[in-house]
N, C-alpha and C positions, 0 to 999 in steps of 0.2 A: 850333062846336068852341071849348072854352075855351083861354085863353092857356097854362094849365099842361099841357093835353093835346097842344098843338101841337108843342112840342120832343120830347115822347115819341114822336109819330107819326114825325117826321123821323128820330129815332134808330132806330126800328123799321124804317123803309124802308131806311136805310143798311145796318143789320145784314142785312136780307134780301137786299139787293143783294150784299153781300160773300159771304154763304153761297151765294146763287145762282150768282154768277160762279165761286166755288170749285168748286161741284158740277159745273158745265159743264166746267171745266178738268180736274177729277179723272176725269170720264167719257170725255174725249177724249184725254188724255194719259197717260203713264206715266213714272215716275222711272227714272233710270239706276241699275242695280244693280251693286254692287261685285264685286270678285273672289271674295269669300267667298260671295256669294249667286247669281252668275250665270256667273262666269268671265270670259274676255276673250282679248286677243291677247298671245302670249308672243314676245318678240324676243330672240334670243341674239346677243350681240356678243362679239368677241374682239379684245383689244388687240394692237397690233403695236409692235415696237421702233422708236423714233424715232432720228434721228442721234445725239442726245446723251442719250437717256433709255431705259432698259431697261424693258420692259413686265413688271414684276414686280408682286407683290401690292400693294405701296404705290402704285404708279402706277395700277394698276386701281382702287384705292379712290378716288383722286383723280378719275379719270374718272367713277366712279359718282356722286360728289357733283355734278359738273358736269351729268351726265345727269338728276339729280333736279330741278335747277333748270329744265332744258328741258322736262321732262314737266309741271311746274307751269305753265310758259309756254304749253304746248299746251292748257291748260284740262282736262287729264285729272286727276281727283281720285282720291284714294286709290290711287295706283299701288304696285306692289311691285317693288323694285330689289334684286337680291342678287348678290354676287360668288360665282362658281362656280370653284373651283380658283384658279389663280394669275392667269389671264389672261382669264377669261370673266365677262360680266355678263349676268344673266338679268333682262329687264324685262317685267313683266306689267301690261298696260294694260286696264282695264275699260271696256266700252261705247264703244270707239273706232270712229268712222265710217270712217276711212280709214287703215288700218294702214300702207299703203305710204307714205303721206306722213310718218307718224310715224317710220317706219323711216329715211327719208331724212334727217329732221331730226336724229335721234339719231346717225346715222352720220357726219355732217359734222364735220370737225375744227374749223371756224369760226375759223381763224386770221386775225384781223382786223388789217390794218395800214393806215396812211395815209401816202402819199408825195408829195413834190413832183414835178411833171412837168417834165423837162428839155427844153430847146430844142435841145440838142446829142445826138449819138448816144452820148455817154460815159455809159452807164447801162444799166439792165436793160430790154431791149425786150420789149414786150407789146402787147396791143390793148386798146382801151377797150370800153365797153358797146356801141358801135355797130359794132365790128369793125375800126375805124381803128387803125393802128399808132401807139404812143406810146412814149416812153422815160421811165422813172420813176428817181427817185433813191433813196437809202437811206430806210428807213422812219423817219418822224419820230415817229409814235405807233404803239403796239401795243394789243392788246385789253385789257391791264391798265389802260390809261389811261382806259377807258370806265367810267363809273359807272352809267349806266342807258340803256335804249333802249325806245322804244314806237312803234308804228305809228299814224299819224294821216292824215286826209284832206289832200290837197295843197292849198296856198294858191293864190290866183289866179295864173295864169301857169305853174304847175307841173302837168304832166300826170300823173295818176294819184296813188296814195298815196305818202306819204314816211315815213321813220323819223326821229323826234327822237332825237338822241343827246346825253346829258349827260356831260361828262368829269369826272374827278376833279380835285382841286386842282392837282396837278402836270400832269395831262393837259391841263387848261385853259391852263396857262402854255405848254405845248408847242404847243397849237393856236394860241394868239395869236402865238407866235414864227413858226410856220410861215406862217400867213396874212399876217403882217407882211412877211416875205421875198418871198412870192408876189405880193403887191400892188404890188411895185415894177416888175413887168413890165407892158408896155402892154396895154390891152384887145385881145383876139384873139390875143395871143401865147400859144403853147402853154405857156410857163413860167408863165403866170398861172392855169393849172389845178392841181387837186389830185386825186390818184387815190386812191380808197378801194377797197381790195383785200380780198377775202375768199377764202381758200383759193387764193391765186395768181391769182384772177381779178378784173379790174377790174369793179366793179359800179356805180361812178358816178365821173365825172371832171368835176366842175363847175368853172366859172371863178369866181374870187373876184369878188364884186360890185364894179363900179366905185366905189361909195361908200366902199370900205374903202381908207384911205390907206396909202401906202408907209411901212414902219416903224412903223405903228400896230397893224394886225391886228384880228382879230375877238376881242373880249372877251366875257366872260359865261359861258364854260365850256360852250357848247352849240353844236350846229349841226344841220343836217338833211341826210339822205342821200336823194337823188331819183334816179330812173332809170326813169320810166314803169312803176312797179310796180303790180300789182293789190293789192287789200286783202290777199288771201291771201299773196301774195309779200312784202308789207311786214311782215305779222304774222310770217311765218316768219323773215324776216331779223332782226326785232327779238328774237325768241326766241333765235336763234343768237348774236346780239351780247350780249344780257343774260345768257344762260346762261354765256358765257365760252368760251374755247378749250380743247379737250381736250388734256391733257398729251402724250398719244401717240395715234397714229391708231388707229381702230377699223374692224373689218370685220364686217358682218352675216353670220353663218354659218347662221342658222335663223329661221324665222318660222312660228308655228302658233298654233292656238287651244288653250285649256286650259279645263277645267271648274271649277266652284266648289269652294272649299276645304271648305265645310260640307256640301255634298251635298244632293240632293233631299229625302231622308228627314229630315234635320235641319231643312230649311227648312219642310217640311210639318208636322213635329211642332211646331216653334216657332209656326207660324201657327195650329194647332189650340190650342196652349197659350194663345196670346194671346186667341183667340175665347172659349175656356172661361173664362179668367181675367177677361176683360172682362165676360162675361155674369154671372159670380158677383159681380163688383164692382157691377154695376148692380142686381143683386138685393139686395145688402147695403145700398146706398144707399136703395132703395125701402123696405126693411123698417125701416131706422133713421130715415129722415127723411120717408117717405110722399110727399106732394106736392112738398115741397122736394127730396126725392130724385129724383123724376121730373124736376124742372126741371134738376137737376145732370146726370142721364143725358142728356137732350136737348142740353144745353149741351155735354157731352163729345163727343156725336156731331158737333155742329157744329165743335168743336175738331179732331176727326179729319179732317173733310173739308177744312176750311181749311188745316190743317197739311200734309196730303197735297198739295193744290193748290199750296201755297207751295213745297214741295220740287220739284214739277215745274217751276214757273215759274223757280226759281233755277238749274235745271239740276244740282243737287247730286247727288252719287253716294251711294246709300244702301248702307251697310254695317252690320255688327253694331255697331261703336261708334256709328254714327249712330242705330241703333235704341235703343241705350242712352240716348242723349240725349233721344229721345222718351219713353222710359220715365220719366225724371226729370220731363220737362215734363208728362206725363200725371199723375204724382203731385202736381205743384204745382197743376194745374188741379182735381184732386179735392180737394186741401188748401184751396184757396180757397173752394170751395163749402161744404165742411164747416165752415170757420172762419166764414163768414157765417151758416150755419144755427145754429151754436152761440151766436154772439153775439146773433142774433135771439131765440133761446130765453130767454137771460138778460134781454133787454129786455122780452119778453112776460111774464116772471114779475114784473117791477116794474110794468109797465103793460100790461094785457091788451088791446091794440089791435093787430091783425094788421098793417096796413099800416105803422103807426108803427114797430112792433117790427122788421119787415123792413127798412125804410129805415135805422133806426139800426144794425141788424145790418151792412148794407153800409158805412155810414159808419165804424162802429167797427173793421171788419175791413180797411178800405181801406189804412191805413198799413202794416199788416203784410203785406198782399198785395203792395203796391208795393215795400216794402223788400226782401221776399224776391226779387221779380223783378229789382230793380236789382242786388243782389249776385250773382244767377246770370247776369245779362247781362254784368256786368263780367267774370266768369270766361270765359263763352262768347266774348266779343268778343276778349279777350286771347289766349285759346287759338287763336282763328282767325288773328289777325295775327301772333303770335310763333311758333306751332308749325307742324308740317307733319305729313303723313301721316295716320294714323288719329286722332291727337289733334286735328288741325285739323278733320277731318270731324265729330268729336264736338262741337267748338265751333260749327260751322255749324248742325247740327240742333238743338242745345241752344238757341241764340239764336233760331232760328225758332220752336221749340216754346214758349218762354217768352213771346214776343210774342203768339202765337196763344192761349195759355193765359189771358193777360190779357183778351183779347177775349172769350173764351168765358165767363170767371167774372164779369167786371165789366160786360159788355154784354149778351150773349145771356141769361145766367142772370138778370140783373136785370130785363130786359124781360119775360121769361116769368113771372118772380115777380109783377111788377106786374099783368100781365094776368090771372093766376090769382086773385090776392087781390081783384080787383074784380068776380069772379063772385059772384052772390048765393048760390049753393049753398055755396061755400067759405066766405063770411062766416057763414052760419048754422051751419056745422060746422067750427069752428077746429081741432078735433083732426085733421081730414084733412090739414091742412097740414104736420103734424109739428113746428111751431114752438110750439104751445100745450102741449107736454108736455116734461118733463125726462127725459132718458135715465137708464137704470140706473146707468151710470158716474158721472154728475154727482150723482145722489142719494146714493151712497155717499161721494163725495168731500166732500159738505156736512158730514159728520161728522168730517172729518180736520182737525186743527189746522194752521193756517198756520205754526206754529213748527217744522215738520218739517226745515227747512233751518238751524236754529240750529247744529247741529254740522257746519258746512260743512267744517272742517278735517278731520274724520273721513271724510267723503264723499270728499274729495280724496286722502286717504291710501289708502283702499280702491281708488279708481281707479288710483292710482299702482302699487299692487301688481299689478293686472291688466295694466297697461301693461308692467311689468318682466318679468312672465311671458311676455307676447307677444314682447317684444324678445329675451328669452332664446332663444326658439325660432329667431329669425333668426340669433343669435350662435352657437348650439350646433348646429343642424341645417342652417343655411344656407338659401337660396332656391333652388329648383329652377327655374332660368330656362329658358324655352323656346327653341326654335331661332330665333325672331324676334330675340332678344337676343344669344345666344352664337354663332349659326352652327352648323354641324354637318356632316351628310352627307346628300346627296340621291341616291337610287337609283331609277332608272327601269327598269321591267320591260315586256316585251312578252309577250303571251299568245297561244296558239294560236287560241283562241276569244274573241271580244270579251267583256269583263267591264265591267259598268256601275260607276258610282262607289260605289253602296251595297254591291254585292257585294264590291268591292275593299276597302271599309272593314271589312266583316264578315270577310274573309280576313285582313286586318291584325290585327284584334282576336283571331282565333284563333291567330295567331302570337305572341300575348302582347304585342303593341305597340299596343293600342288607345289612341285619343286622338291618335295622330300625324297631322299634316296629310297628307291624300291628295288627289291631283288626277288627273284623266283628261286625256290629251293628244289633240289632233285627229287624230293618226295611230294611235289605239287604245292608246297606252301608259298605264301606271299609274306615277305618280311619288309616292315617299314620302320625307318629310323628317323628320329628328330630330337632336337634339344628342348623343345617345350611342348610335347605331346601330353595332354591331360587326359582324364578319364572321359570327358565329353568327346574329345577327338577320337579316342578309341572306339566309343560307341558309334560315332559317325562313320569311322572307317569300316567297322563291322557291317553297318547297314548298307553302305555303298558297295562293298565287296559282295555282300549276299545278293544284292540286286544283279550283279554281274555274274555270279557264280551259282545262283540257286540256293544260296545259304552259306554262312560263314561262321566260324568258331575261333575263338582265341586259343592258340596252342601254347605260346610263350609270351610272357610280358616282363621284361627285365630292364633294369637300369644298366647302362653301358658307359665305359670310360671313353676318353677321346681316342680316335685313331691316330691323329697327329698329336701325340702326347707331348708333355713338357720337354723331355729330352730331345725329341725329334725336332720341335719348334726351336729349341735353344740352339741345337746343332745347325739348323738351317740359317738362323740369324747370324751365328758366328761365321759360317761359311760365306754368307752374303756380305758381311762386314769385311772379311779378309779379302774377298774378291774386289770390293769397291776400293779398298786400300791399295791393292795391287795395281788396279787400274789408275789410280791417282798418281802412284809413283811412276808407272810407265808414261803417263801423259806429261808428267813433270820433266821426265828425262827426254822424251822425244820432242816436246815443245818447250814449255816453261811452266813453272809451278802455278802461275796466275791462270793459265789455260785449264790446268787440272782442277783448280779450285772452282772455276766457272762451270765445268762439266759436272762435277759433284753437286753443285748448287742447283743446276738445271735438273739433275736427276732427283734430288730431294723435293724440288718443286713439283715435278711431275708426279711422283709417288703420292705426295700429299693431295693433289688434286683428284687423283683417281680414288684414293681411299676416302677423302672427304666427300666426294660425290656419293659414293656407296653408303656412307654414313647418313648424309642428308636424306637420301631417298629410301633408306631403310632396307637396302639389299643385303643379301647374305654373304658373308665373308667365309668361303669354304676352300676346299682344295683346288677347285677350278679356278677360283679367283687368284689363288696363289700362283698357278701357272700363268695366268694372264699378266699378273704383276711382274713376274720375272721376265716375261717377253718385253713388257714396257720398259723396264730398266735397261735391257740390252738395246732396244731401239733408240732410247734417248742417248746413251753413250755413243752409239754409232753416228747419230746425226750430229752430235757435238764435235766428234773427231773429224768429220768431213769438212765442217766449216773452219775449225781451227787449222787444219792442214792447208786450206786455201789462204787463210790469214798469214800463215808462215810463208807461203809462196809469194804473196803480194808484198809482204814486208821486205823480202830480200831485195826487191828492185825499187822500193820506195821508202828508204830509211829516213828521209828528211821530211816526210810528210807526218802530220799528227797521227797518232796511233788509231784514234776513233775513226778517222776518215779512211784509213787503210782497212780497218775491220769492217766498216760499212760497205766499202767496195767489194770485199770478200763475200760478205753476206748476200749482196746483190748478185754476185757471180754465181753462187751456189744455189740461189733460190729456185731457178728453173728445175734443177735436179731435184731439190727438195719437194717441190710441188708435184712433179711428175711420178717420183718414187712414192710419195704419200698417196696420190690418187690410185696408182696401181695396186698398192697394199690395201687401201681402203675398199677397193672394189671387192676383193676377196672376202673381207670382214663383213661388208655390207650384205653380201649374199649369204654369209653365215648367220647374221643377225635376222634376216628376213625369212630365210628358208630353214634355218637350223633348229627351229622349235624352242620351246620354253626351256629346255635343259641347258642349251648352249647359248641362250640369249645373253645372259650376264657375262659369260666368257667373251663373246664378240663385243659387247658394249664396253667392257673394261679395256679391251685392246684398241677399240676406235677412240676412246677418251684418251688413252695413253699416247697414241700416235699423234693425234691433234695437239694435245698439250706438249708433247716432247718437241714437236716441230716448232711451236710458238715459244716454248721456254728456251730453246737454243738462241733465239733472236733476242728475247726479252730478259733472259737471266744469264746464260753462259757467257755470251760475248759482252754484254754490258758490265758484268762483274769483272771480267778480265780487263776491260777499259778502265774501271774504277781503280782496280788494284795496280794497273800500270801507272796511273796518275798519282796514286798515293805513294807507291814505293819508288817512283822515278823510272825514267826510261832513257837510257843512254843513247837511244836512237831518235829522241824526239827532234822536232824541226828546230834548226838553229835560227837565230835572228837574221832576217833578211831573206830567208828562204820560205817565202809564203806560198802556199799551194795554189796552184792555178785554179781557175773557175770552171774547168771542164768537169763533167759529170759522167756517170754511167760506168759500170764495172768493166765492160770489155775494152775500154781504152786506157789500159794500164801498161806498164812496162815490165814484164816479167823478166826475171833474171834467167838468162839461158847459159847453161854450161856448154862445154865443148861438144857434148853429144847431142845437143839440141833439145834436151829435156827441160821442160818447165818445172822449176824446183820452187 
């Protein structure tokens, strides 16, 4: 075996090991499906008045935010929390293994206090964790003094797990003052103990260590709670402390199972659409790129297996926003393969050697693929860390999908290509590979002048008109926000005969309210939610459901708050803003700030067009639309990065030519990739639009609009703005007097800058 073949063999074995392990995990495990795909457990809580606090809507909203933190601590992803009426909270938890435990944690008031233990009887009498009587003094610290809490394994000499507690700045000072006073008692004296009390029950009453001096106390702002806890008990306690105390007591009044919000027919339709779309995409790649297309299809199959296994390994909850993240990641995986194939075609046209052209194609496309992945990973990671709810789920699946897509495109696809190109039959028939031919799109573009972007200002003006028209729709017609954002009315019906979810949705549509969220409940009820349901609508719903179920009665009729409340929406906007800023900084570092400004402007244009279209057409802005919009944002940035990477490569070898001409040549060079990637992605979305049913139609439409607008805005906004800024702020590389550009046209006839390793940079 030659030295050059040995590293290739090791890479192949490693790739096979990853795919094999992922296949085994995919066959033996299954992901957790969210409420929209599978349903889950519903817990209804009712707030009660406290001595100093009335359980009104404001207090219930504060309780809801505390509960949201507790649910996150339980490890339940993608929950749904809604205020119902003035004093009720409906919590829906997907894929929960122990609903009773969750109900117990959610219902606890979690009033944490820390007290000195008194040696006298002048104080509040209670019992410690062992049942022995003790007397505690006034609380020295309360729950607000705690900054964080987490369960850890006990150190040597401590039985069971413990909870590490970190105090706030003021809480740390109070803790030091308390321990400084307590340490003045002799070892063994009850007054040297500290009582940690949760909900009026002493959970731990340790003695201050003898090493702590009188008047000195424990500094550092942290401590440990021990009490022979099991790991589960310690984790539950940490969740309660971390989540905070409830402003008012709550009582669990109902617990039951609920069905998926999308329904079985929508899930089956979307699955069929995904299969049909994927098959058509594979066929398109095979026709357009032949053996190179076959390599891409096999690599994408490997992507699907590894990504699915990664989802299972992470224990992530798969919802529609999560699936949207995978749609974007699949598009990036297809894009990487198409980008490599198009670069290889260019290289083969210059030097007809298959292996060399393929290798240079991978090297030339490497920076564009990596830069696109990094910008997307920045967004995914920041959405995960800073947001919550469905936006956070989108960040999880997007991050996983991008990492796996890199493995698919740069490892699997490359290894398969090398193996194929070393076959004798392939070498003798280079046209089989799809790399030795130039596609029809590129042949036409060769006749187009690279001066197409000279009127950059006019292109920006036309784009500005489109944006103004889109924003006018938002200003004049407004946005039809769904119940997730505005709250509304929830009506639950019982029927004489059982009615399944699909029949219930059909009945709701017959009542003229198609598209509203419909859920089945474990006791045979049908729940319908909407932000503008009036009494006439309730009567129509009752009549329609009665026809389907032999009779219907209204069991509950309540006003509900928004599922995606103000805090959740604000957190999502902050996370998205920080993610976009991080992308801008990265693009400014990797390219130049003018490129980053162009990418952000194209992104704003794209978002305005999609939102404006929904405003003009009166379509609902709901959680499904948010998932689609996040996908559109990622796609737009990815497209701009690919074009700007090519501009940088072209600029390196053509510094004396005007910038607009170099940019135009780069746009024409990447246009075949853009067209083919867009078509392959639109095939999947088109199948989803036609076959996915009414529930997913708006989701598919938003993605189609976003992809088309994103492709156009890169050429009409991102690059033209970079050209205008380059002219405005000067270009040290602009053409010098006497160095007039030649009259030749067409993107392939450029002079790329080649480094010693032969890579196109």
